[in-house]
LOBA-802660 format. One record per residue: x, y, z of N, C-alpha, C in turn; residue number from 1; residue in one letter. Coordinates in pm, whole numbers. Example, Ala and Ser with C-alpha at 12.3 -4.5 7.8 and 13.67 -1.06 7.14 Angstrom:
BEGIN
((1319, -569, 780), (1230, -450, 780), (1320, -330, 780), 1, 'A');
((1285, -225, 708), (1367, -106, 714), (1290, 3, 787), 2, 'S');
This chain:
BEGIN
((631, 888, -1782), (543, 1022, -1757), (540, 1064, -1629), 1, 'M');
((557, 1173, -1603), (530, 1244, -1467), (437, 1338, -1490), 2, 'I');
((298, 1323, -1411), (220, 1410, -1404), (179, 1515, -1280), 3, 'E');
((158, 1648, -1309), (127, 1722, -1220), (-12, 1772, -1233), 4, 'L');
((-93, 1729, -1129), (-255, 1772, -1122), (-291, 1893, -1082), 5, 'L');
((-406, 1942, -1148), (-439, 2059, -1135), (-546, 2072, -1005), 6, 'N');
((-578, 2192, -963), (-668, 2205, -821), (-797, 2104, -858), 7, 'P');
((-859, 2060, -983), (-968, 1989, -986), (-919, 1861, -990), 8, 'T');
((-811, 1836, -1069), (-789, 1695, -1058), (-734, 1651, -893), 9, 'E');
((-688, 1775, -848), (-674, 1726, -684), (-748, 1693, -617), 10, 'L');
((-861, 1757, -643), (-997, 1733, -558), (-1060, 1594, -606), 11, 'A');
((-1029, 1540, -703), (-1075, 1415, -762), (-989, 1338, -645), 12, 'R');
((-870, 1322, -683), (-770, 1246, -585), (-805, 1224, -450), 13, 'A');
((-832, 1340, -388), (-902, 1328, -239), (-1004, 1215, -247), 14, 'R');
((-1110, 1235, -310), (-1225, 1148, -337), (-1179, 1019, -343), 15, 'E');
((-1080, 990, -413), (-1052, 833, -448), (-966, 820, -324), 16, 'S');
((-870, 890, -261), (-809, 846, -129), (-887, 840, 8), 17, 'G');
((-980, 901, -19), (-1100, 866, 109), (-1149, 760, 72), 18, 'A');
((-1179, 708, -79), (-1264, 575, -66), (-1169, 482, -19), 19, 'L');
((-1036, 504, -73), (-961, 364, -50), (-919, 355, 116), 20, 'V');
((-917, 482, 134), (-907, 465, 305), (-1019, 406, 369), 21, 'A');
((-1143, 435, 324), (-1226, 381, 404), (-1300, 252, 380), 22, 'D');
((-1263, 209, 254), (-1271, 55, 250), (-1173, -28, 292), 23, 'I');
((-1043, -32, 288), (-959, -81, 394), (-1024, -79, 501), 24, 'L');
((-1048, 24, 551), (-1084, 33, 713), (-1196, -78, 767), 25, 'R');
((-1308, -48, 640), (-1421, -158, 622), (-1362, -300, 635), 26, 'T');
((-1286, -317, 534), (-1217, -472, 537), (-1163, -531, 644), 27, 'L');
((-1062, -429, 700), (-1003, -448, 819), (-1091, -493, 906), 28, 'R');
((-1161, -413, 958), (-1286, -432, 1062), (-1379, -561, 1041), 29, 'S');
((-1393, -597, 920), (-1449, -750, 897), (-1354, -881, 909), 30, 'R');
((-1251, -848, 894), (-1167, -973, 844), (-1128, -996, 989), 31, 'T');
((-1148, -1157, 1035), (-1145, -1231, 1174), (-1088, -1368, 1118), 32, 'T');
((-1052, -1467, 1213), (-1010, -1586, 1218), (-1096, -1652, 1126), 33, 'V');
((-1058, -1723, 996), (-1169, -1806, 935), (-1206, -1710, 827), 34, 'G');
((-1164, -1613, 808), (-1236, -1506, 668), (-1146, -1581, 560), 35, 'T');
((-1247, -1610, 471), (-1155, -1671, 355), (-1114, -1527, 252), 36, 'N');
((-1007, -1536, 180), (-933, -1415, 105), (-1034, -1371, -2), 37, 'L');
((-1091, -1506, -57), (-1212, -1449, -164), (-1324, -1365, -131), 38, 'L');
((-1373, -1373, -7), (-1484, -1327, 62), (-1413, -1153, 88), 39, 'D');
((-1298, -1150, 95), (-1220, -967, 110), (-1242, -950, -37), 40, 'I');
((-1188, -1012, -104), (-1183, -969, -253), (-1353, -926, -325), 41, 'D');
((-1465, -1021, -243), (-1584, -1019, -297), (-1628, -869, -232), 42, 'R');
((-1589, -854, -97), (-1641, -754, -23), (-1589, -570, -106), 43, 'W');
((-1460, -607, -127), (-1398, -507, -192), (-1465, -464, -326), 44, 'A');
((-1496, -575, -419), (-1575, -566, -532), (-1736, -515, -506), 45, 'Q');
((-1768, -526, -401), (-1894, -455, -361), (-1881, -326, -324), 46, 'E');
((-1773, -285, -258), (-1763, -162, -198), (-1720, -71, -312), 47, 'L');
((-1611, -83, -379), (-1606, -56, -511), (-1695, 21, -609), 48, 'I');
((-1769, -96, -630), (-1887, -92, -751), (-1980, 2, -687), 49, 'V');
((-2005, -30, -559), (-2140, 45, -501), (-2107, 192, -505), 50, 'G');
((-2003, 197, -452), (-1954, 375, -454), (-1932, 439, -592), 51, 'S');
((-1967, 365, -719), (-1932, 396, -832), (-1775, 440, -865), 52, 'G');
((-1680, 375, -826), (-1555, 396, -856), (-1496, 271, -952), 53, 'A');
((-1369, 326, -1004), (-1338, 180, -1112), (-1204, 134, -1012), 54, 'Q');
((-1212, -13, -1026), (-1110, -73, -970), (-955, -52, -1071), 55, 'S');
((-858, -60, -965), (-739, -34, -1092), (-677, -171, -1084), 56, 'C');
((-749, -288, -1105), (-696, -399, -1052), (-732, -489, -1159), 57, 'Y');
((-834, -505, -1177), (-910, -630, -1242), (-880, -636, -1397), 58, 'V');
((-847, -573, -1457), (-783, -527, -1582), (-624, -515, -1601), 59, 'D');
((-592, -504, -1487), (-455, -440, -1487), (-353, -579, -1523), 60, 'Y');
((-286, -551, -1622), (-217, -661, -1678), (-68, -591, -1721), 61, 'E');
((41, -599, -1636), (182, -528, -1649), (262, -655, -1690), 62, 'P');
((386, -602, -1717), (499, -704, -1776), (545, -799, -1637), 63, 'S');
((521, -757, -1537), (556, -860, -1414), (446, -940, -1368), 64, 'F');
((328, -922, -1394), (218, -1043, -1366), (222, -1127, -1463), 65, 'G');
((79, -1234, -1444), (46, -1308, -1566), (-73, -1297, -1607), 66, 'R');
((-116, -1223, -1711), (-224, -1182, -1772), (-284, -1083, -1671), 67, 'G');
((-427, -1045, -1705), (-462, -945, -1641), (-488, -1013, -1482), 68, 'P');
((-478, -924, -1377), (-518, -967, -1270), (-650, -1039, -1217), 69, 'F');
((-748, -977, -1245), (-867, -1029, -1238), (-943, -1031, -1092), 70, 'G');
((-870, -927, -1003), (-946, -933, -876), (-949, -817, -816), 71, 'H');
((-998, -770, -738), (-1022, -621, -665), (-879, -565, -568), 72, 'Y');
((-862, -659, -519), (-746, -621, -389), (-668, -730, -412), 73, 'I');
((-542, -675, -334), (-418, -774, -312), (-432, -821, -187), 74, 'C');
((-406, -967, -152), (-431, -1021, -42), (-302, -1109, -29), 75, 'T');
((-209, -1065, 66), (-74, -1148, 66), (-96, -1162, 221), 76, 'S');
((-45, -1289, 236), (-66, -1360, 351), (83, -1418, 386), 77, 'V');
((148, -1351, 582), (291, -1399, 610), (369, -1396, 518), 78, 'N');
((405, -1476, 415), (543, -1495, 336), (531, -1393, 212), 79, 'D');
((415, -1399, 169), (362, -1307, 62), (339, -1157, 65), 80, 'A');
((441, -1080, 28), (440, -934, 61), (382, -821, -49), 81, 'V');
((375, -872, -175), (314, -810, -292), (266, -883, -402), 82, 'L');
((128, -794, -433), (76, -862, -551), (-15, -990, -501), 83, 'H');
((-23, -1019, -419), (-111, -1149, -318), (-234, -1161, -406), 84, 'G');
((-260, -1288, -494), (-381, -1324, -574), (-449, -1331, -461), 85, 'L');
((-582, -1298, -503), (-697, -1408, -394), (-716, -1524, -424), 86, 'P');
((-729, -1594, -317), (-758, -1755, -325), (-824, -1831, -258), 87, 'H');
((-876, -1928, -253), (-932, -1991, -137), (-860, -2057, -44), 88, 'D');
((-850, -1969, 47), (-789, -1991, 169), (-854, -1896, 288), 89, 'Y');
((-888, -1972, 389), (-928, -1921, 513), (-806, -1864, 628), 90, 'A');
((-820, -1730, 683), (-720, -1727, 737), (-724, -1769, 870), 91, 'L');
((-591, -1786, 930), (-582, -1877, 1086), (-525, -1774, 1169), 92, 'A');
((-526, -1838, 1309), (-526, -1756, 1407), (-357, -1718, 1366), 93, 'D');
((-330, -1561, 1412), (-176, -1533, 1418), (-103, -1503, 1244), 94, 'G');
((-229, -1517, 1113), (-155, -1469, 1007), (-151, -1328, 1001), 95, 'D');
((-75, -1270, 947), (8, -1166, 921), (-71, -1133, 768), 96, 'L');
((-148, -1045, 749), (-219, -1007, 638), (-189, -881, 574), 97, 'L');
((-146, -850, 468), (-124, -732, 395), (-248, -728, 267), 98, 'S');
((-325, -608, 271), (-432, -544, 210), (-392, -467, 104), 99, 'L');
((-383, -459, 7), (-316, -352, -97), (-460, -323, -209), 100, 'D');
((-488, -176, -212), (-590, -131, -283), (-575, -2, -370), 101, 'L');
((-633, 4, -514), (-622, 93, -558), (-760, 126, -621), 102, 'A');
((-804, 266, -661), (-948, 269, -714), (-925, 419, -795), 103, 'V');
((-1018, 438, -877), (-1029, 563, -952), (-1143, 618, -943), 104, 'S');
((-1154, 744, -923), (-1273, 831, -952), (-1261, 956, -1004), 105, 'T');
((-1313, 977, -1100), (-1320, 1101, -1155), (-1200, 1124, -1246), 106, 'G');
((-1177, 973, -1296), (-1027, 958, -1391), (-882, 996, -1301), 107, 'G');
((-891, 977, -1152), (-785, 980, -1095), (-752, 892, -984), 108, 'V');
((-644, 807, -955), (-651, 718, -892), (-615, 730, -774), 109, 'A');
((-602, 646, -688), (-522, 685, -542), (-495, 490, -483), 110, 'A');
((-392, 479, -423), (-319, 323, -381), (-285, 365, -210), 111, 'D');
((-337, 220, -137), (-264, 256, -21), (-291, 89, 31), 112, 'S');
((-201, 49, 122), (-167, -80, 171), (-170, -49, 322), 113, 'A');
((-219, -189, 395), (-225, -177, 549), (-203, -325, 567), 114, 'V');
((-81, -341, 670), (-72, -499, 703), (-118, -498, 839), 115, 'S');
((-169, -588, 919), (-217, -635, 1012), (-215, -785, 1058), 116, 'F');
((-217, -831, 1179), (-223, -955, 1263), (-364, -1006, 1253), 117, 'V');
((-399, -1104, 1206), (-552, -1139, 1237), (-555, -1248, 1354), 118, 'V');
((-613, -1203, 1481), (-604, -1296, 1592), (-469, -1218, 1671), 119, 'G');
((-449, -1402, 1753), (-290, -1353, 1787), (-155, -1334, 1731), 120, 'T');
((-84, -1218, 1773), (48, -1188, 1697), (123, -1277, 1733), 121, 'A');
((213, -1308, 1654), (305, -1400, 1675), (435, -1304, 1747), 122, 'P');
((561, -1345, 1786), (655, -1258, 1833), (705, -1196, 1714), 123, 'A');
((744, -1100, 1698), (838, -1035, 1585), (732, -963, 1462), 124, 'G');
((585, -1026, 1472), (495, -975, 1343), (479, -807, 1369), 125, 'S');
((459, -807, 1472), (417, -620, 1553), (513, -514, 1472), 126, 'V');
((653, -610, 1536), (755, -515, 1499), (763, -487, 1352), 127, 'E');
((746, -589, 1263), (724, -590, 1132), (678, -483, 1073), 128, 'L');
((572, -503, 1148), (435, -406, 1078), (470, -270, 1098), 129, 'I');
((513, -220, 1232), (530, -107, 1260), (653, -27, 1225), 130, 'E');
((757, -134, 1207), (872, -69, 1122), (804, -18, 999), 131, 'T');
((772, -59, 903), (697, -2, 749), (636, 114, 791), 132, 'T');
((553, 96, 898), (476, 251, 915), (551, 363, 968), 133, 'E');
((649, 313, 1036), (740, 441, 1059), (818, 466, 933), 134, 'R');
((876, 364, 893), (924, 433, 761), (838, 500, 668), 135, 'A');
((741, 453, 658), (625, 560, 558), (601, 682, 614), 136, 'L');
((587, 709, 755), (585, 853, 800), (711, 917, 773), 137, 'R');
((828, 872, 827), (979, 926, 780), (967, 971, 633), 138, 'A');
((914, 905, 513), (906, 930, 370), (844, 1050, 380), 139, 'G');
((722, 1071, 424), (617, 1150, 414), (667, 1308, 496), 140, 'I');
((766, 1290, 581), (779, 1403, 645), (879, 1506, 557), 141, 'A');
((970, 1417, 492), (1069, 1477, 412), (998, 1511, 306), 142, 'V');
((880, 1471, 249), (830, 1499, 102), (751, 1634, 80), 143, 'A');
((804, 1738, -10), (739, 1864, -39), (788, 1950, -149), 144, 'G');
((772, 2018, -168), (799, 2086, -282), (932, 2145, -251), 145, 'P');
((1048, 2114, -349), (1213, 2125, -386), (1278, 2019, -290), 146, 'G');
((1172, 1905, -236), (1282, 1761, -219), (1279, 1714, -321), 147, 'A');
((1380, 1615, -294), (1406, 1517, -407), (1374, 1388, -390), 148, 'R');
((1356, 1298, -483), (1275, 1155, -459), (1390, 1096, -395), 149, 'I');
((1503, 1103, -384), (1616, 1031, -282), (1597, 1079, -162), 150, 'G');
((1568, 1191, -146), (1573, 1222, 23), (1453, 1149, 49), 151, 'D');
((1352, 1091, 2), (1240, 1026, 42), (1283, 882, 56), 152, 'V');
((1353, 833, -18), (1384, 680, -45), (1507, 675, 85), 153, 'S');
((1575, 788, 95), (1696, 784, 197), (1613, 732, 364), 154, 'H');
((1515, 842, 363), (1407, 848, 495), (1381, 700, 487), 155, 'A');
((1299, 684, 437), (1240, 553, 418), (1351, 413, 466), 156, 'I');
((1438, 405, 359), (1543, 333, 404), (1611, 335, 534), 157, 'G');
((1665, 454, 594), (1710, 444, 734), (1626, 390, 821), 158, 'T');
((1526, 406, 825), (1409, 342, 911), (1429, 193, 903), 159, 'V');
((1457, 125, 784), (1427, -6, 771), (1559, -74, 794), 160, 'L');
((1674, -36, 760), (1805, -71, 782), (1845, -64, 917), 161, 'T');
((1816, 82, 995), (1851, 76, 1147), (1751, -26, 1217), 162, 'E');
((1642, -78, 1168), (1542, -171, 1207), (1615, -325, 1221), 163, 'A');
((1740, -354, 1120), (1807, -457, 1091), (1712, -526, 972), 164, 'G');
((1635, -479, 893), (1589, -571, 773), (1662, -517, 641), 165, 'Y');
((1644, -627, 554), (1713, -607, 442), (1645, -531, 355), 166, 'P');
((1679, -447, 226), (1608, -380, 163), (1620, -407, -15), 167, 'V');
((1471, -457, -35), (1466, -495, -160), (1437, -334, -266), 168, 'N');
((1494, -345, -380), (1481, -211, -465), (1407, -262, -572), 169, 'T');
((1381, -370, -616), (1269, -403, -733), (1158, -337, -729), 170, 'E');
((1095, -331, -626), (940, -302, -610), (957, -183, -513), 171, 'F');
((894, -77, -571), (892, 68, -444), (776, 145, -460), 172, 'G');
((784, 255, -428), (685, 391, -437), (685, 429, -588), 173, 'G');
((583, 519, -642), (575, 515, -755), (464, 673, -791), 174, 'H');
((477, 744, -886), (407, 824, -927), (282, 764, -941), 175, 'G');
((130, 864, -921), (14, 824, -953), (-61, 914, -998), 176, 'I');
((-156, 921, -1054), (-258, 1017, -1110), (-359, 962, -1193), 177, 'G');
((-333, 995, -1312), (-460, 932, -1426), (-444, 769, -1432), 178, 'S');
((-337, 745, -1428), (-302, 592, -1397), (-233, 553, -1276), 179, 'T');
((-247, 404, -1253), (-208, 377, -1110), (-46, 355, -1090), 180, 'M');
((10, 358, -1181), (165, 332, -1175), (216, 439, -1285), 181, 'H');
((300, 529, -1232), (391, 603, -1308), (492, 653, -1265), 182, 'Q');
((588, 716, -1333), (685, 774, -1299), (688, 884, -1218), 183, 'D');
((757, 939, -1087), (881, 875, -1109), (893, 719, -998), 184, 'P');
((985, 668, -982), (984, 526, -930), (1051, 588, -797), 185, 'H');
((990, 537, -684), (1055, 571, -551), (1135, 449, -460), 186, 'V');
((1236, 420, -472), (1286, 282, -410), (1303, 322, -291), 187, 'P');
((1287, 214, -172), (1293, 219, -68), (1426, 220, 12), 188, 'N');
((1516, 288, -43), (1638, 315, 16), (1711, 403, -112), 189, 'T');
((1809, 505, -83), (1865, 591, -208), (1931, 700, -123), 190, 'G');
((2011, 763, -176), (2081, 855, -146), (2001, 998, -154), 191, 'R');
((2026, 1099, -47), (1942, 1210, -31), (2012, 1307, -143), 192, 'P');
((1939, 1418, -184), (2006, 1521, -302), (1965, 1447, -420), 193, 'G');
((1900, 1331, -443), (1932, 1242, -587), (1802, 1284, -659), 194, 'R');
((1768, 1237, -782), (1662, 1229, -831), (1578, 1337, -848), 195, 'G');
((1418, 1296, -908), (1348, 1435, -953), (1290, 1493, -825), 196, 'Y');
((1288, 1657, -876), (1299, 1730, -749), (1105, 1732, -777), 197, 'T');
((1040, 1732, -632), (907, 1741, -610), (886, 1908, -658), 198, 'M');
((730, 1893, -695), (670, 2001, -736), (503, 1989, -659), 199, 'R');
((438, 2092, -681), (322, 2096, -658), (231, 2029, -739), 200, 'P');
((165, 1941, -699), (55, 1877, -808), (131, 1750, -839), 201, 'G');
((241, 1706, -779), (248, 1580, -777), (209, 1500, -688), 202, 'L');
((159, 1372, -765), (130, 1266, -669), (219, 1158, -636), 203, 'M');
((228, 1103, -544), (337, 972, -512), (232, 872, -422), 204, 'L');
((250, 737, -465), (257, 653, -398), (386, 612, -316), 205, 'A');
((355, 607, -189), (504, 581, -120), (471, 440, -31), 206, 'L');
((558, 344, -39), (509, 202, 2), (646, 151, 69), 207, 'E');
((712, 186, 173), (810, 63, 256), (694, -86, 261), 208, 'P');
((800, -183, 221), (789, -301, 240), (900, -376, 324), 209, 'W');
((882, -507, 399), (1001, -577, 427), (981, -704, 452), 210, 'V');
((1092, -787, 448), (1077, -927, 449), (1202, -908, 570), 211, 'M');
((1147, -1014, 661), (1205, -1034, 800), (1374, -1066, 785), 212, 'A');
((1407, -1136, 705), (1570, -1217, 675), (1613, -1207, 551), 213, 'D');
((1557, -1153, 441), (1616, -1165, 313), (1577, -1029, 204), 214, 'T');
((1648, -987, 87), (1587, -916, 39), (1582, -985, -95), 215, 'D');
((1583, -1127, -136), (1491, -1187, -225), (1360, -1228, -244), 216, 'R');
((1321, -1179, -351), (1161, -1227, -365), (1177, -1366, -463), 217, 'L');
((1055, -1390, -464), (986, -1554, -553), (871, -1483, -581), 218, 'V');
((855, -1555, -717), (707, -1540, -779), (641, -1656, -748), 219, 'T');
((505, -1658, -722), (451, -1775, -653), (364, -1828, -796), 220, 'D');
((334, -1959, -824), (282, -2038, -891), (183, -1985, -984), 221, 'A');
((104, -1879, -906), (4, -1807, -966), (50, -1690, -1064), 222, 'D');
((178, -1662, -1074), (200, -1568, -1190), (236, -1423, -1121), 223, 'G');
((194, -1399, -996), (139, -1302, -922), (196, -1309, -819), 224, 'W');
((178, -1356, -679), (192, -1335, -619), (348, -1342, -559), 225, 'T');
((428, -1226, -469), (587, -1217, -453), (602, -1266, -316), 226, 'L');
((644, -1347, -309), (705, -1414, -147), (844, -1391, -139), 227, 'R');
((865, -1358, -5), (1002, -1390, 29), (1056, -1522, 13), 228, 'S');
((1223, -1524, -19), (1277, -1632, -69), (1296, -1740, 32), 229, 'A');
((1293, -1679, 157), (1326, -1800, 263), (1210, -1810, 325), 230, 'T');
((1069, -1787, 303), (964, -1830, 386), (949, -1742, 506), 231, 'G');
((1040, -1621, 508), (993, -1550, 626), (853, -1447, 625), 232, 'C');
((801, -1419, 727), (718, -1316, 737), (767, -1172, 687), 233, 'R');
((656, -1107, 635), (680, -952, 555), (569, -904, 584), 234, 'T');
((563, -769, 591), (494, -632, 613), (500, -551, 513), 235, 'A');
((380, -483, 453), (367, -378, 381), (290, -254, 430), 236, 'H');
((354, -120, 422), (249, -15, 439), (228, 76, 333), 237, 'S');
((147, 126, 311), (159, 280, 160), (13, 375, 182), 238, 'E');
((64, 471, 149), (-3, 593, 134), (9, 671, -10), 239, 'H');
((-105, 719, -52), (-99, 793, -154), (-79, 958, -96), 240, 'T');
((-3, 1056, -133), (28, 1164, -105), (20, 1262, -215), 241, 'I');
((-14, 1360, -186), (-3, 1498, -285), (91, 1614, -244), 242, 'A');
((212, 1674, -319), (303, 1743, -312), (198, 1900, -323), 243, 'I');
((214, 1963, -219), (146, 2092, -217), (263, 2196, -199), 244, 'T');
((162, 2321, -202), (269, 2432, -166), (328, 2439, 1), 245, 'E');
((277, 2371, 74), (284, 2352, 215), (356, 2209, 269), 246, 'D');
((394, 2115, 163), (433, 2023, 236), (349, 1888, 116), 247, 'G');
((339, 1798, 208), (273, 1662, 162), (174, 1663, 239), 248, 'A');
((17, 1618, 204), (-90, 1621, 203), (-115, 1433, 193), 249, 'E');
((-154, 1371, 328), (-175, 1236, 300), (-327, 1195, 230), 250, 'V');
((-339, 1189, 149), (-460, 1138, 56), (-552, 1018, 122), 251, 'L');
((-472, 950, 163), (-549, 819, 225), (-521, 773, 367), 252, 'T');
((-538, 838, 444), (-515, 865, 623), (-585, 735, 652), 253, 'P');
((-537, 675, 763), (-599, 551, 786), (-587, 556, 948), 254, 'Q');
((-697, 531, 1021), (-733, 497, 1215), (-681, 392, 1247), 255, 'E');
((-617, 393, 1375), (-641, 249, 1427), (-760, 181, 1482), 256, 'P');
((-730, 61, 1449), (-847, -15, 1403), (-950, -37, 1545), 257, 'A');
((-897, -26, 1663), (-931, 2, 1779), (-1029, 104, 1792), 258, 'D');
((-981, 226, 1701), (-1064, 358, 1712), (-1187, 347, 1656), 259, 'L');
((-1153, 281, 1499), (-1295, 256, 1424), (-1371, 163, 1500), 260, 'V');
((-1334, 75, 1526), (-1436, -22, 1631), (-1509, 20, 1747), 261, 'Q');
((-1460, 144, 1803), (-1500, 204, 1935), (-1616, 271, 1865), 262, 'A');
((-1590, 351, 1737), (-1679, 438, 1701), (-1812, 362, 1654), 263, 'R');
((-1791, 243, 1601), (-1909, 173, 1532), (-1984, 115, 1617), 264, 'R');
((-1911, 86, 1731), (-1968, 15, 1859), (-2083, 137, 1957), 265, 'T');
((-2015, 292, 1954), (-2074, 394, 2013), (-2211, 427, 1928), 266, 'A');
((-2222, 394, 1801), (-2349, 414, 1671), (-2420, 286, 1680), 267, 'R');
((-2420, 210, 1765), (-2507, 89, 1762), (-2572, 75, 1902), 268, 'T');
């Protein structure tokens, strides 16, 4: 199903997107060496419930998972790239962490993900993250009324492949609206001029993700966490966008962590 949102629904989408972005900023600012993944999940629960929003993850039970997800956020560390199930693990210096969060406000969902290094960044990790962020910006730049899904996929894939990373197409971006995962599927590589033609009111979650030296995934014993088949590091960036008459509006904007921290310091 492909939904086109009306102005009232788009206003709710903006609320959901702003909340997702704010929660991710808060979680990132709290996360340090020694932080437990279960604490991050607990913080996410407190922030979602406290805002009056609904989690898109707790009861989520798709065909590719094992039973209801049962947690409020995906926490993927190092070689884990997608659907990371929070568990009892304290982050070590140099760990690469991806946080993926979706909530619904007023019956409209928003979805976003951010990757960052905790503590000292090992060689290659920053480049991996920055490549997914550049690919995300490239996909957003070509999205708009009249553009095709293949245009976005091609823009994302060009950045990833030119940086030397293999691209997996099993999981990618997706439509979003009254439910978290909808049509159309947005692969992270593709041919321009192909696929669904975007129209105002369409919402998409674009999410380039890469594994440093492979395009093969393996599923962890928990039945949810997807890891690189070679054990290499991974990164994942995601925004929810709305197609408008003028182009694409980012509903889940993020600020650099140092800017967020500077603002908080200035207020104290």
